[in-house]
DRENKOL-436932 format. One record per residue (C-alpha): residue number from 1; residue in three letters; x, y, z. Coordinates in steps of 0.05 Angstrom, whole numbers, padded with zeros to 5 digits. Example, Ala and Ser with C-alpha at 12.3 -4.5 7.8 and 13.67 -1.06 7.14 Angstrom:
// residues 2
marfi num=1 | residuo=ala | xx=00246 | yy=-00090 | zz=00156
marfi num=2 | residuo=ser | xx=00273 | yy=-00021 | zz=00143
// end
This chain:
// residues 280
marfi num=1 | residuo=unk | xx=00004 | yy=-00007 | zz=00001
marfi num=2 | residuo=unk | xx=00029 | yy=00073 | zz=-00019
marfi num=3 | residuo=unk | xx=00035 | yy=00115 | zz=00047
marfi num=4 | residuo=unk | xx=-00018 | yy=00171 | zz=00046
marfi num=5 | residuo=unk | xx=00014 | yy=00234 | zz=00047
marfi num=6 | residuo=unk | xx=00015 | yy=00279 | zz=00110
marfi num=7 | residuo=unk | xx=-00011 | yy=00358 | zz=00084
marfi num=8 | residuo=unk | xx=-00015 | yy=00429 | zz=00117
marfi num=9 | residuo=unk | xx=-00072 | yy=00477 | zz=00080
marfi num=10 | residuo=unk | xx=-00068 | yy=00547 | zz=00089
marfi num=11 | residuo=unk | xx=-00145 | yy=00555 | zz=00074
marfi num=12 | residuo=unk | xx=-00156 | yy=00629 | zz=00078
marfi num=13 | residuo=unk | xx=-00225 | yy=00661 | zz=00085
marfi num=14 | residuo=unk | xx=-00289 | yy=00630 | zz=00070
marfi num=15 | residuo=unk | xx=-00293 | yy=00657 | zz=-00003
marfi num=16 | residuo=unk | xx=-00227 | yy=00617 | zz=-00017
marfi num=17 | residuo=unk | xx=-00286 | yy=00571 | zz=-00044
marfi num=18 | residuo=unk | xx=-00308 | yy=00621 | zz=-00093
marfi num=19 | residuo=unk | xx=-00248 | yy=00644 | zz=-00111
marfi num=20 | residuo=unk | xx=-00180 | yy=00597 | zz=-00122
marfi num=21 | residuo=unk | xx=-00127 | yy=00650 | zz=-00123
marfi num=22 | residuo=unk | xx=-00059 | yy=00620 | zz=-00131
marfi num=23 | residuo=unk | xx=-00075 | yy=00562 | zz=-00088
marfi num=24 | residuo=unk | xx=-00130 | yy=00534 | zz=-00108
marfi num=25 | residuo=unk | xx=-00099 | yy=00507 | zz=-00181
marfi num=26 | residuo=unk | xx=-00047 | yy=00483 | zz=-00141
marfi num=27 | residuo=unk | xx=-00080 | yy=00441 | zz=-00087
marfi num=28 | residuo=unk | xx=-00129 | yy=00408 | zz=-00150
marfi num=29 | residuo=unk | xx=-00063 | yy=00396 | zz=-00197
marfi num=30 | residuo=unk | xx=-00044 | yy=00345 | zz=-00138
marfi num=31 | residuo=unk | xx=-00100 | yy=00302 | zz=-00165
marfi num=32 | residuo=unk | xx=-00106 | yy=00266 | zz=-00094
marfi num=33 | residuo=unk | xx=-00171 | yy=00235 | zz=-00120
marfi num=34 | residuo=unk | xx=-00115 | yy=00196 | zz=-00152
marfi num=35 | residuo=unk | xx=-00084 | yy=00167 | zz=-00110
marfi num=36 | residuo=unk | xx=-00124 | yy=00121 | zz=-00066
marfi num=37 | residuo=unk | xx=-00142 | yy=00148 | zz=-00004
marfi num=38 | residuo=unk | xx=-00166 | yy=00113 | zz=00049
marfi num=39 | residuo=unk | xx=-00196 | yy=00173 | zz=00079
marfi num=40 | residuo=unk | xx=-00172 | yy=00238 | zz=00109
marfi num=41 | residuo=unk | xx=-00170 | yy=00260 | zz=00177
marfi num=42 | residuo=unk | xx=-00171 | yy=00338 | zz=00189
marfi num=43 | residuo=unk | xx=-00146 | yy=00387 | zz=00243
marfi num=44 | residuo=unk | xx=-00181 | yy=00442 | zz=00228
marfi num=45 | residuo=unk | xx=-00166 | yy=00515 | zz=00264
marfi num=46 | residuo=unk | xx=-00243 | yy=00517 | zz=00273
marfi num=47 | residuo=unk | xx=-00257 | yy=00467 | zz=00324
marfi num=48 | residuo=unk | xx=-00226 | yy=00473 | zz=00396
marfi num=49 | residuo=unk | xx=-00256 | yy=00430 | zz=00448
marfi num=50 | residuo=unk | xx=-00235 | yy=00403 | zz=00527
marfi num=51 | residuo=unk | xx=-00206 | yy=00346 | zz=00506
marfi num=52 | residuo=unk | xx=-00195 | yy=00313 | zz=00433
marfi num=53 | residuo=unk | xx=-00259 | yy=00298 | zz=00405
marfi num=54 | residuo=unk | xx=-00265 | yy=00255 | zz=00331
marfi num=55 | residuo=unk | xx=-00315 | yy=00269 | zz=00288
marfi num=56 | residuo=unk | xx=-00359 | yy=00204 | zz=00277
marfi num=57 | residuo=unk | xx=-00420 | yy=00213 | zz=00243
marfi num=58 | residuo=unk | xx=-00428 | yy=00176 | zz=00182
marfi num=59 | residuo=unk | xx=-00450 | yy=00235 | zz=00139
marfi num=60 | residuo=unk | xx=-00426 | yy=00289 | zz=00172
marfi num=61 | residuo=unk | xx=-00458 | yy=00369 | zz=00143
marfi num=62 | residuo=unk | xx=-00439 | yy=00423 | zz=00107
marfi num=63 | residuo=unk | xx=-00436 | yy=00476 | zz=00157
marfi num=64 | residuo=unk | xx=-00429 | yy=00553 | zz=00144
marfi num=65 | residuo=unk | xx=-00392 | yy=00574 | zz=00209
marfi num=66 | residuo=unk | xx=-00385 | yy=00654 | zz=00180
marfi num=67 | residuo=unk | xx=-00433 | yy=00720 | zz=00164
marfi num=68 | residuo=unk | xx=-00440 | yy=00767 | zz=00119
marfi num=69 | residuo=unk | xx=-00405 | yy=00732 | zz=00055
marfi num=70 | residuo=unk | xx=-00439 | yy=00723 | zz=-00015
marfi num=71 | residuo=unk | xx=-00507 | yy=00688 | zz=-00021
marfi num=72 | residuo=unk | xx=-00462 | yy=00636 | zz=-00066
marfi num=73 | residuo=unk | xx=-00424 | yy=00619 | zz=-00012
marfi num=74 | residuo=unk | xx=-00478 | yy=00594 | zz=00029
marfi num=75 | residuo=unk | xx=-00504 | yy=00542 | zz=-00024
marfi num=76 | residuo=unk | xx=-00439 | yy=00501 | zz=-00023
marfi num=77 | residuo=unk | xx=-00435 | yy=00435 | zz=00000
marfi num=78 | residuo=unk | xx=-00400 | yy=00384 | zz=00012
marfi num=79 | residuo=unk | xx=-00425 | yy=00306 | zz=00016
marfi num=80 | residuo=unk | xx=-00365 | yy=00266 | zz=00032
marfi num=81 | residuo=unk | xx=-00387 | yy=00201 | zz=00072
marfi num=82 | residuo=unk | xx=-00353 | yy=00212 | zz=00151
marfi num=83 | residuo=unk | xx=-00314 | yy=00145 | zz=00162
marfi num=84 | residuo=unk | xx=-00326 | yy=00124 | zz=00240
marfi num=85 | residuo=unk | xx=-00278 | yy=00058 | zz=00238
marfi num=86 | residuo=unk | xx=-00223 | yy=00099 | zz=00225
marfi num=87 | residuo=unk | xx=-00242 | yy=00148 | zz=00272
marfi num=88 | residuo=unk | xx=-00244 | yy=00088 | zz=00329
marfi num=89 | residuo=unk | xx=-00172 | yy=00070 | zz=00299
marfi num=90 | residuo=unk | xx=-00151 | yy=00140 | zz=00315
marfi num=91 | residuo=unk | xx=-00177 | yy=00150 | zz=00378
marfi num=92 | residuo=unk | xx=-00141 | yy=00079 | zz=00399
marfi num=93 | residuo=unk | xx=-00069 | yy=00114 | zz=00367
marfi num=94 | residuo=unk | xx=-00092 | yy=00184 | zz=00409
marfi num=95 | residuo=unk | xx=-00101 | yy=00157 | zz=00473
marfi num=96 | residuo=unk | xx=-00037 | yy=00113 | zz=00473
marfi num=97 | residuo=unk | xx=-00005 | yy=00175 | zz=00460
marfi num=98 | residuo=unk | xx=-00037 | yy=00198 | zz=00536
marfi num=99 | residuo=unk | xx=-00094 | yy=00242 | zz=00504
marfi num=100 | residuo=unk | xx=-00159 | yy=00248 | zz=00520
marfi num=101 | residuo=unk | xx=-00207 | yy=00235 | zz=00469
marfi num=102 | residuo=unk | xx=-00281 | yy=00226 | zz=00469
marfi num=103 | residuo=unk | xx=-00329 | yy=00224 | zz=00397
marfi num=104 | residuo=unk | xx=-00387 | yy=00274 | zz=00369
marfi num=105 | residuo=unk | xx=-00443 | yy=00238 | zz=00319
marfi num=106 | residuo=unk | xx=-00468 | yy=00296 | zz=00303
marfi num=107 | residuo=unk | xx=-00405 | yy=00346 | zz=00278
marfi num=108 | residuo=unk | xx=-00413 | yy=00377 | zz=00205
marfi num=109 | residuo=unk | xx=-00346 | yy=00409 | zz=00163
marfi num=110 | residuo=unk | xx=-00329 | yy=00471 | zz=00180
marfi num=111 | residuo=unk | xx=-00301 | yy=00511 | zz=00129
marfi num=112 | residuo=unk | xx=-00238 | yy=00499 | zz=00150
marfi num=113 | residuo=unk | xx=-00248 | yy=00428 | zz=00125
marfi num=114 | residuo=unk | xx=-00303 | yy=00431 | zz=00060
marfi num=115 | residuo=unk | xx=-00260 | yy=00483 | zz=00025
marfi num=116 | residuo=unk | xx=-00200 | yy=00466 | zz=00018
marfi num=117 | residuo=unk | xx=-00226 | yy=00399 | zz=00011
marfi num=118 | residuo=unk | xx=-00264 | yy=00416 | zz=-00060
marfi num=119 | residuo=unk | xx=-00206 | yy=00439 | zz=-00096
marfi num=120 | residuo=unk | xx=-00172 | yy=00368 | zz=-00065
marfi num=121 | residuo=unk | xx=-00220 | yy=00315 | zz=-00066
marfi num=122 | residuo=unk | xx=-00282 | yy=00353 | zz=-00109
marfi num=123 | residuo=unk | xx=-00317 | yy=00295 | zz=-00117
marfi num=124 | residuo=unk | xx=-00322 | yy=00285 | zz=-00049
marfi num=125 | residuo=unk | xx=-00318 | yy=00213 | zz=-00052
marfi num=126 | residuo=unk | xx=-00270 | yy=00196 | zz=-00012
marfi num=127 | residuo=unk | xx=-00278 | yy=00194 | zz=00071
marfi num=128 | residuo=unk | xx=-00265 | yy=00249 | zz=00124
marfi num=129 | residuo=unk | xx=-00262 | yy=00259 | zz=00191
marfi num=130 | residuo=unk | xx=-00242 | yy=00311 | zz=00239
marfi num=131 | residuo=unk | xx=-00205 | yy=00309 | zz=00301
marfi num=132 | residuo=unk | xx=-00214 | yy=00373 | zz=00346
marfi num=133 | residuo=unk | xx=-00153 | yy=00428 | zz=00369
marfi num=134 | residuo=unk | xx=-00147 | yy=00409 | zz=00452
marfi num=135 | residuo=unk | xx=-00169 | yy=00490 | zz=00481
marfi num=136 | residuo=unk | xx=-00107 | yy=00478 | zz=00521
marfi num=137 | residuo=unk | xx=-00057 | yy=00452 | zz=00460
marfi num=138 | residuo=unk | xx=00017 | yy=00480 | zz=00454
marfi num=139 | residuo=unk | xx=00060 | yy=00479 | zz=00397
marfi num=140 | residuo=unk | xx=00097 | yy=00414 | zz=00435
marfi num=141 | residuo=unk | xx=00032 | yy=00387 | zz=00443
marfi num=142 | residuo=unk | xx=00003 | yy=00395 | zz=00372
marfi num=143 | residuo=unk | xx=00078 | yy=00360 | zz=00339
marfi num=144 | residuo=unk | xx=00061 | yy=00301 | zz=00387
marfi num=145 | residuo=unk | xx=-00010 | yy=00300 | zz=00360
marfi num=146 | residuo=unk | xx=00010 | yy=00294 | zz=00285
marfi num=147 | residuo=unk | xx=00065 | yy=00243 | zz=00314
marfi num=148 | residuo=unk | xx=00006 | yy=00200 | zz=00350
marfi num=149 | residuo=unk | xx=-00037 | yy=00196 | zz=00283
marfi num=150 | residuo=unk | xx=00030 | yy=00182 | zz=00235
marfi num=151 | residuo=unk | xx=00012 | yy=00110 | zz=00233
marfi num=152 | residuo=unk | xx=-00058 | yy=00125 | zz=00196
marfi num=153 | residuo=unk | xx=-00018 | yy=00144 | zz=00137
marfi num=154 | residuo=unk | xx=00009 | yy=00072 | zz=00127
marfi num=155 | residuo=unk | xx=-00066 | yy=00056 | zz=00121
marfi num=156 | residuo=unk | xx=-00072 | yy=00104 | zz=00063
marfi num=157 | residuo=unk | xx=-00104 | yy=00164 | zz=00106
marfi num=158 | residuo=unk | xx=-00083 | yy=00236 | zz=00100
marfi num=159 | residuo=unk | xx=-00063 | yy=00275 | zz=00159
marfi num=160 | residuo=unk | xx=-00076 | yy=00350 | zz=00134
marfi num=161 | residuo=unk | xx=-00072 | yy=00411 | zz=00179
marfi num=162 | residuo=unk | xx=-00124 | yy=00466 | zz=00159
marfi num=163 | residuo=unk | xx=-00097 | yy=00544 | zz=00185
marfi num=164 | residuo=unk | xx=-00066 | yy=00595 | zz=00157
marfi num=165 | residuo=unk | xx=00012 | yy=00599 | zz=00153
marfi num=166 | residuo=unk | xx=-00009 | yy=00682 | zz=00183
marfi num=167 | residuo=unk | xx=-00064 | yy=00702 | zz=00219
marfi num=168 | residuo=unk | xx=-00080 | yy=00772 | zz=00240
marfi num=169 | residuo=unk | xx=-00153 | yy=00788 | zz=00221
marfi num=170 | residuo=unk | xx=-00134 | yy=00859 | zz=00252
marfi num=171 | residuo=unk | xx=-00100 | yy=00876 | zz=00191
marfi num=172 | residuo=unk | xx=-00138 | yy=00840 | zz=00143
marfi num=173 | residuo=unk | xx=-00161 | yy=00921 | zz=00120
marfi num=174 | residuo=unk | xx=-00094 | yy=00940 | zz=00110
marfi num=175 | residuo=unk | xx=-00058 | yy=00916 | zz=00047
marfi num=176 | residuo=unk | xx=00000 | yy=00971 | zz=00052
marfi num=177 | residuo=unk | xx=00063 | yy=00943 | zz=00036
marfi num=178 | residuo=unk | xx=00088 | yy=00961 | zz=00102
marfi num=179 | residuo=unk | xx=00031 | yy=00917 | zz=00136
marfi num=180 | residuo=unk | xx=00055 | yy=00858 | zz=00089
marfi num=181 | residuo=unk | xx=00114 | yy=00853 | zz=00100
marfi num=182 | residuo=unk | xx=00123 | yy=00825 | zz=00163
marfi num=183 | residuo=unk | xx=00065 | yy=00772 | zz=00144
marfi num=184 | residuo=unk | xx=00118 | yy=00758 | zz=00086
marfi num=185 | residuo=unk | xx=00191 | yy=00754 | zz=00132
marfi num=186 | residuo=unk | xx=00149 | yy=00707 | zz=00177
marfi num=187 | residuo=unk | xx=00124 | yy=00667 | zz=00122
marfi num=188 | residuo=unk | xx=00203 | yy=00654 | zz=00101
marfi num=189 | residuo=unk | xx=00222 | yy=00636 | zz=00163
marfi num=190 | residuo=unk | xx=00172 | yy=00579 | zz=00172
marfi num=191 | residuo=unk | xx=00192 | yy=00550 | zz=00108
marfi num=192 | residuo=unk | xx=00263 | yy=00545 | zz=00122
marfi num=193 | residuo=unk | xx=00248 | yy=00514 | zz=00181
marfi num=194 | residuo=unk | xx=00200 | yy=00469 | zz=00152
marfi num=195 | residuo=unk | xx=00249 | yy=00448 | zz=00105
marfi num=196 | residuo=unk | xx=00301 | yy=00446 | zz=00145
marfi num=197 | residuo=unk | xx=00259 | yy=00397 | zz=00193
marfi num=198 | residuo=unk | xx=00269 | yy=00451 | zz=00251
marfi num=199 | residuo=unk | xx=00228 | yy=00409 | zz=00299
marfi num=200 | residuo=unk | xx=00259 | yy=00453 | zz=00360
marfi num=201 | residuo=unk | xx=00257 | yy=00512 | zz=00327
marfi num=202 | residuo=unk | xx=00176 | yy=00510 | zz=00305
marfi num=203 | residuo=unk | xx=00155 | yy=00491 | zz=00375
marfi num=204 | residuo=unk | xx=00187 | yy=00551 | zz=00399
marfi num=205 | residuo=unk | xx=00172 | yy=00598 | zz=00345
marfi num=206 | residuo=unk | xx=00139 | yy=00649 | zz=00387
marfi num=207 | residuo=unk | xx=00202 | yy=00669 | zz=00420
marfi num=208 | residuo=unk | xx=00248 | yy=00657 | zz=00348
marfi num=209 | residuo=unk | xx=00205 | yy=00674 | zz=00296
marfi num=210 | residuo=unk | xx=00199 | yy=00745 | zz=00268
marfi num=211 | residuo=unk | xx=00134 | yy=00783 | zz=00280
marfi num=212 | residuo=unk | xx=00111 | yy=00717 | zz=00311
marfi num=213 | residuo=unk | xx=00059 | yy=00740 | zz=00364
marfi num=214 | residuo=unk | xx=00039 | yy=00794 | zz=00301
marfi num=215 | residuo=unk | xx=00025 | yy=00738 | zz=00249
marfi num=216 | residuo=unk | xx=-00011 | yy=00701 | zz=00304
marfi num=217 | residuo=unk | xx=-00046 | yy=00732 | zz=00359
marfi num=218 | residuo=unk | xx=-00075 | yy=00662 | zz=00380
marfi num=219 | residuo=unk | xx=-00049 | yy=00599 | zz=00357
marfi num=220 | residuo=unk | xx=-00097 | yy=00567 | zz=00338
marfi num=221 | residuo=unk | xx=-00088 | yy=00576 | zz=00264
marfi num=222 | residuo=unk | xx=-00010 | yy=00557 | zz=00265
marfi num=223 | residuo=unk | xx=-00030 | yy=00485 | zz=00309
marfi num=224 | residuo=unk | xx=-00047 | yy=00455 | zz=00244
marfi num=225 | residuo=unk | xx=00017 | yy=00460 | zz=00206
marfi num=226 | residuo=unk | xx=00049 | yy=00430 | zz=00272
marfi num=227 | residuo=unk | xx=00005 | yy=00370 | zz=00280
marfi num=228 | residuo=unk | xx=00017 | yy=00366 | zz=00202
marfi num=229 | residuo=unk | xx=00095 | yy=00365 | zz=00213
marfi num=230 | residuo=unk | xx=00082 | yy=00319 | zz=00272
marfi num=231 | residuo=unk | xx=00055 | yy=00268 | zz=00220
marfi num=232 | residuo=unk | xx=00109 | yy=00271 | zz=00174
marfi num=233 | residuo=unk | xx=00183 | yy=00239 | zz=00181
marfi num=234 | residuo=unk | xx=00246 | yy=00254 | zz=00166
marfi num=235 | residuo=unk | xx=00239 | yy=00209 | zz=00098
marfi num=236 | residuo=unk | xx=00183 | yy=00257 | zz=00067
marfi num=237 | residuo=unk | xx=00194 | yy=00299 | zz=00017
marfi num=238 | residuo=unk | xx=00172 | yy=00369 | zz=00042
marfi num=239 | residuo=unk | xx=00135 | yy=00412 | zz=-00024
marfi num=240 | residuo=unk | xx=00118 | yy=00481 | zz=-00020
marfi num=241 | residuo=unk | xx=00065 | yy=00503 | zz=-00048
marfi num=242 | residuo=unk | xx=00065 | yy=00585 | zz=-00048
marfi num=243 | residuo=unk | xx=-00006 | yy=00611 | zz=-00047
marfi num=244 | residuo=unk | xx=00006 | yy=00690 | zz=-00046
marfi num=245 | residuo=unk | xx=-00011 | yy=00741 | zz=00003
marfi num=246 | residuo=unk | xx=-00095 | yy=00744 | zz=00010
marfi num=247 | residuo=unk | xx=-00132 | yy=00812 | zz=00032
marfi num=248 | residuo=unk | xx=-00058 | yy=00836 | zz=00049
marfi num=249 | residuo=unk | xx=-00031 | yy=00801 | zz=00107
marfi num=250 | residuo=unk | xx=-00062 | yy=00732 | zz=00096
marfi num=251 | residuo=unk | xx=-00013 | yy=00685 | zz=00086
marfi num=252 | residuo=unk | xx=-00036 | yy=00624 | zz=00027
marfi num=253 | residuo=unk | xx=00024 | yy=00582 | zz=00035
marfi num=254 | residuo=unk | xx=00023 | yy=00509 | zz=00048
marfi num=255 | residuo=unk | xx=00066 | yy=00441 | zz=00053
marfi num=256 | residuo=unk | xx=00058 | yy=00375 | zz=00026
marfi num=257 | residuo=unk | xx=00099 | yy=00316 | zz=00061
marfi num=258 | residuo=unk | xx=00094 | yy=00253 | zz=00019
marfi num=259 | residuo=unk | xx=00146 | yy=00188 | zz=00029
marfi num=260 | residuo=unk | xx=00141 | yy=00124 | zz=00006
marfi num=261 | residuo=unk | xx=00110 | yy=00059 | zz=00001
marfi num=262 | residuo=unk | xx=00105 | yy=00031 | zz=00068
marfi num=263 | residuo=unk | xx=00070 | yy=-00029 | zz=00101
marfi num=264 | residuo=unk | xx=-00009 | yy=-00032 | zz=00123
marfi num=265 | residuo=unk | xx=-00015 | yy=-00007 | zz=00195
marfi num=266 | residuo=unk | xx=-00062 | yy=-00032 | zz=00251
marfi num=267 | residuo=unk | xx=-00123 | yy=-00059 | zz=00239
marfi num=268 | residuo=unk | xx=-00188 | yy=-00015 | zz=00245
marfi num=269 | residuo=unk | xx=-00220 | yy=-00012 | zz=00301
marfi num=270 | residuo=unk | xx=-00299 | yy=00004 | zz=00303
marfi num=271 | residuo=unk | xx=-00316 | yy=00078 | zz=00336
marfi num=272 | residuo=unk | xx=-00352 | yy=00066 | zz=00408
marfi num=273 | residuo=unk | xx=-00416 | yy=00109 | zz=00384
marfi num=274 | residuo=unk | xx=-00442 | yy=00098 | zz=00459
marfi num=275 | residuo=unk | xx=-00385 | yy=00142 | zz=00485
marfi num=276 | residuo=unk | xx=-00411 | yy=00208 | zz=00508
marfi num=277 | residuo=unk | xx=-00407 | yy=00268 | zz=00471
marfi num=278 | residuo=unk | xx=-00384 | yy=00327 | zz=00494
marfi num=279 | residuo=unk | xx=-00391 | yy=00392 | zz=00442
marfi num=280 | residuo=unk | xx=-00365 | yy=00466 | zz=00454
// end
C-alpha cells in the first residue's frame, strides 16, 4: 500500500471556496483523488474542544460557520461521507499517546475542511473525518498529536492540518506594503524551518520567529501546521506550495509531506458510538 501524505493547507477566508487565487489550482493539480486514499483526517483551526474529540458521524453536514459573505457561498455543499471505523482507530492511537479522547456524532465539516477539500478532493467520495484541537494545545502538544496520528498514513489516510500560515484578522483591511512585510518575513522563516525539519525551532516559534505574535495573536491557525509536521517523518519529501498573500496579510503558503511505499498499519477498530459526546 502506498503511504498517504501529510499536508498543511492555509485555507484563507471562506471566500477561498469561490476565489481559488494562486493556491486553489495548485491543490487541484495534486490530483489527490487518483492517489487511492482510504480517507482523510483533518485538524481544523475552527474546531477547539476540551480534550480531543473525533468526528464519528457517517454523513457529516456542511457547516457554513461564518456570516456576511456572498449568498453563493452558503449554497456550497461538500457531501463527503464520514468514517467512524477509522475514527475509532485514531482514538486508540491518540489515547496511547496520552490524550483524553471522546467522540462527536453530530459534528459537521467546518469551512476549514470543506473549503480546501473542494480543491483537493472535489468529487467528495473519499471519506473525511475531523479531529479537534484541544483548547490547551500548545506547539509541543500539536507535534505530539500529529505523531500519534502518523500511523494512519500507512493505512492510506491523509493526515491534514488546516489553518493559516499567518492570521491577524485585525490587519486584514490594511493592504499597505508595510503591513504585508511582516507576514512575508514570518512566512519565509517558517518555510526554512519546515524545509530543514527544525522541530525545535518551530515548537519555539513564538520566541524565535520574526513577528510571530503579530502573525498569530492566537495560535489556533498555526497549530495545524505542527500537527501535519508531526505526522511527517525525516524521509518525507517536502513540497512548498506558494499561495501568495490574500487580503494583504494572510499567507496562503501550504506544505505537502510525501514519503515512499510503506506497510499496512494497525487494523481498524470500530468507533464506540455509545461514548458520551461533548461539544463546545
